[in-house]
C-alpha angles and dihedrals in degrees: 000000000000124000091251091055092050091052091049094053092045089056091048092052092048093050090049093050091051092051091047091050092051090050091050092049093048091049093047127111095256117069140149090263089067092066104025132050113262107268121239114263109267116244124182116239122248112238116334107311118194120200128214126193127194128183126198137167132210094225119040095188109029126176127230109282094027121127111232128192120215119196122203113194121184132180143172106239099190110092116228094017128106137191129199140212095029117198123194123191126190119191106204117214118251088241096070138062117221111247104171146303140223113245096024116247121255089233142351121212124172093331094316113123116204122199128180135198134177096238145001099265112140115277141141141220127214116210122187123201137172116233113237127218121254100043128108100188138027116211112188123186131190138186132196128186142156137194110300092353124117112252120247126207134193137176138197127199122191130173122242113232108227119237118252114248113205132160117191120201123197132181118192134172146117116336089207138006137182121255115277092012136121119289119195126193123184115199119190134183115199128186101223093168133087103252133061111267117222133203093016112185129187123197122188129188114201122206112269091231097065130086112223117232102172142348115198119225097026110248119247088229120030117184107146126264087022125065124179128196122193097210097177115199130007120194119216108286093013120132129202120197138192125192119205120192120192142153123256121234124262094249131063113264142129118266117210117199113193126195136177134184138184142164140201090271102036136058124239120293121191140182140179132214126199126209121187117220112210137173095225140004148110105275114187124200131188130190122192120206134182143123120310094217135025138172128235108277094022124134109251119201123193123193119199111196117192136179144159117247093179131090098241128071115255115224135200090018118185126192113202125189119190110207125220117244118268099027121113119214109222102169142009142172141244094039101218099097145126105224141171136157094289106040149355127223120201120196102217098171116199126008117189127206112293090009117139136190143157145220120212121202124188121195142159123239117239100155117117117262125269093041136120121235112211115197120184124195125190136187128193143151142183109294092354133125106252129216140189138194135189136205129203118207121187118220108216116233117250115259110227119189116200125185115251112231120194133173136201113273 
């Protein structure tokens, strides 16, 4: 055998060994499929398909806590062509929490939603996500591709509307009291904003002239005339109240009760309430009661309790109740009243010291849901100290249940 022939057969053997080794490696127990998902079977496109991808959202300025719906719509815009093994990726922003999709994704990994389809026929995907707190912008990106077709990307950026932080402080009490009699102050903090308020603190300064009987709840810091309550958190719509009972001085004067409140998100709000201390007089009081929440169509009943804490009879007393819009009064007592759609006026006449009475109003609720009904009651007489009280009633939103319709992707 010549030298050339030997070299030839050596090359043949080497090539065979390499092929055999590759076959053994490919047939071994470890392969790429053990660590990666099995790829879709490759199919060549028909013609020259060209993909488009559009992204839209149902709310272009959502607030934290809102549920937004993204829609991804793709299409092949070249007639007669067709692509296969379509893959759609949606990269959710860090500022949202995934809530669902129709159709469901094939997989979800670290906020990346992966959808598959057999071909490039036009279709869309709806993705729902809840907006998180602490983000000012949501930047959502998406990618679509198919076998042998150039990938297409799109993005959508929308601002996040910040929640309104608002803390409302109210001090209420007697407009006038007799000397050496009971004085009551009600101090309330209400979260009238849209986000939960944290580290809420209320500070109240009582008049120096009073003698404290009780403060409920007990303040966290009590150093007369100052009392401080560490309220903590207040959810939207939540109200915290303190009732302070004291005794008025023995001489006529004006008592000024001062209060201030603040939270981690809001600045300081403050208010002042004046109570006149007198030796004699007709001092009228009114207290309005009713439900805190109602539903559309419910029967709503208000009770207006009134009395005279003075030492002189009040004369020509009128009780006036201003009705919220979209309620219909269907009954009331007593019957002597001047009434229309906006208010009712009851002629009570004379009210002696320590005399009490009440007005009852029955109505139906027609106001749309998710609203607040504000009802204001007033009492007054000739030469008397007047008073008023208000009541807020929340109308619950209607719960609407719609069927969820999905289709195969």
